[in-house]
N, C-alpha and C positions, 0 to 999 in steps of 0.2 A: 717409401717402405712403414715406417710409421702410423701413416694415414691409413694403410692397408692392412696393420696387422687393427688399429682402432676400431675399424669396418666390422672386421672378422671378429671384434671383441675379446681380442686376445689384451691390448692395454688397455688404460682410459688415461685421458688425459685432465690435469690437473692446476692453476694455478700455483705460480713460487715467486721465493721473491725475483727471481731471475727472466720471468717469461713465464713460460710452461715447463711442467714435467711430466713424464710418462711413464708410470706404474702397472707390474705386472695385475690383472684382474682377480688372477688366482692365484696362490703360492706353488701349486700344485703344477700351475703352468711354466709357470720360472723355474722349478726345481727341472723337469722333465727338458727344458731346453738348456739350462746351463750343462747337466749332465752328459744332452746329448754329442756335446762338444769333445771334440778329443784335446789331451791333460793340456801336452803342448801350446795347441791353440787357446785354449784357455788363459791360460798363463801371460802371453801374449797378449790377449783382448785387453787380460788386468794389468800389465804394465804400463801400457798403453792407456787405461781411465786414468792410469795412479799418475801420469804425465798431462793428460789432458784437465785434471784438477790441477796440478799445481798451474800449469799454463793459463788459466781462465779466474785462478785467486790468487792467485801471486804477493798479492798485497796483505791478504788477510790467512795464512797457512792455519793457522789458529782456530781459526773456525770452520777449518774443514779436515783435523788430522787424524776423526774417526775412521771416514773416508780413503782418505790418502795409507794408515793403516792398510787396514781392508783389504784392497788392492792391491797392494805391492805384497805384504805377507801372503799373497797368494801365485805372484811370478813371481821368475827366477831372480829376481833383482834383489840381492840378500841384502848388500850396504840400505838401501832408503829402506826394505822390510824394515830393519834393526833401529835404523833414526827414527821412523814414524810410531813403531810401535812402542817403544821410548818416549816419544814425546805423548803420544795420546795417554799412557801411562800416566806419567807425571801429571798432566793434563786432570784425571782422572780424579787422581788423588786431591789435588784442590774441589774439584768436586762432590767430593766424599763419597765417591764411584767406587767401592771399595774391589767390592768382586772383580769389578772391570778392568782396574787397573791392576789386581796382581794376577789377571788371566795376559794382558798385553806387555806386563815385564816381566813377566813367563818365557813366553814366546819369545821377546827379544834377548832376554840372554841365553834360550836355547839355541837360538839359530846365532849371535854372536862365536857358539862353541863350534863352529864349522869353517870361521876363520884363524888361520896362523898364531900358533899359539906365543903371547910376545907383548912388549909395552904397550905397542897402542890399546893390542884386545883387553889387555887388562885395565886401562885409562878408560873405554867406554864400558867396561859392565862394574866397573866400581861403584859411581850413578844411581845404578840401576840395581846393582843391591842394595846401596843404601836407601832407596825408593820403596824399595817392597818390604824391608821391616816396617816402615810404617803402616804401609797399606796391611802387614797382614795380623798388625794388631788389632785393631775392631774384628775382624773376619775369624780368629785365630783364638786371640787371647797374650795376655804380655808375655806367659810365662810360657808361649808352645815352641815347640820344639823348631816348630818352621820358624819364629822368630830369630831364635837363637842359631839358627842356619845360615840365614841371609849378613845378620851381623857378623855373625865369624866366617865369613867368608870374605863379606866386607876389610877385616880386620886383617883376613890373610892378605887381601890385594894390598892392602896397603903399606903391610911390610914388603914384599916383593918391589914398589912403587914408590921404597924410601920414605915411608909413613907423609905422606902432605899434609901436613897439620888440621886443616880442616876437616879432610874425609876423615881420619882419623880420631878427628873429635868427638864425631856423629857416631863412628863405629863402635866409640866406645861407651857412649852415652846408652844407647842402645843394647850392649853388654849386660850395664848396670842396671838397665831396670830389667830385664831379663831375668839375675840374679836373684834383685831386692827381691823381686814380686814372686819369685819362688824360697825366698825366708833365708837363701843361701848368703849371710850376711859379711860373710869372711871373703867370698869374691866380690862382692860389690863392693867392702871396702878395700880391697885389693886395686877395683878400677878406677874405685873415687880418686884413690893415690896416685894412681900413671896417667887421670887426667888434671890433677894437681899439679903433678911436677910436670909434664907439657905446658900447662899454661903459665908454671913462675918464670916459661924461656924468657931473658931479658928484653928479646926483640917483639915480643906480645905486650898487647894493651890492658889497663889492669881488669878492665871490665870482663875478659875473659875468664879470669877468676871467681865469675862472681856464679856458674853454675857448678866450677867443680865442689868449690867450698858449700854448694847447695846440697850437692848430692852426699858427698863426704858426712853434713852435719844431718842428715834423714839417715846415715846409718849406724852412726855413732849413736844417736840418740835410739834406733832402732834396737844397738846392742846393750843400751842402756847406762854410754858414755854422759850424762846427760852436759854435764860443763864443759864437756871439749865439742859437744855439738850445738850449746849456745854459742860459744869462740865463735864458730864457724857462721851460725847464722850471722850475725851479730856484725864479723867481717863482710859477706855476701853484701848485707842491708847496704852497709857502707859504701860499697865499691858501685853499687846501683844506680846509676843513671836519667833520672826520666828525661833531659833530652834524648836520650837514645833508644825512644822505643819502639824505632823502626827495625834497629836491628832485634830487639827483644822479640819483638812477634816476630820476625820472618826465624830467628830461633827457636822459637816456641814450635811453629809448627814445623818445623824441618825435624827437630831433635826429639818430639811428641812428648816432653816433660814438663810441658804447661809455662809459663812465663814466670822466670825468678823471682823476679818484684813481688809476685803475689804469695808464692810458694813460701819462701824467706820469713814475710810476716807471720803468716798463719802457724 
């Protein structure tokens, strides 16, 4: 069948990593062929294509997340559509493809709303909202209402799930950044205090105090309370451990606030 289509100049063959691949010669031909299919048939073919990709590339699915998100989001398999859209969005953030990440993460969150409300749905939505905030910042700006909305929703989900420490920390960092960049310094100060209170939990390692002290110091500096700000920065510098750079780097990426060692010294 492929040979007949190639002979009729509907498709052409080209080399690929795993042999050959076939591509429509004209986008219009693909569009007409696609739209000639009944919707249910189309959805079934998308699901089968997704299953084929999963089977063929089981050992390195990370290289095919875009394809899997594309096919499952156009099928009736909502569970896998949510999973692969979310994973593709997270991957796009690491690649700085922020517009694409926003689209896939938003689509994943929208599909989640079709599932029954409850703890499981909230647990799946929370990391998506926390990922949505950082990808909106380069697109919309730090103080944009959409950024605030993502972090506010994440904060709400944390409250309903019993305030998981790591997720609550990221949600509050995001909200602090929104208010600080709006020069709403009193609100930023309150959030920095909340972060400090949470990090002072006896079960937490001292390194978790580096970020709250930094954010509190920045806010106090902007409020003109220079001596109190200096105290926070000096304490944060003393807590910053150069042997823990891997954790600091990961936190800097997830919170979008930058490396705390650099911030405190500057």
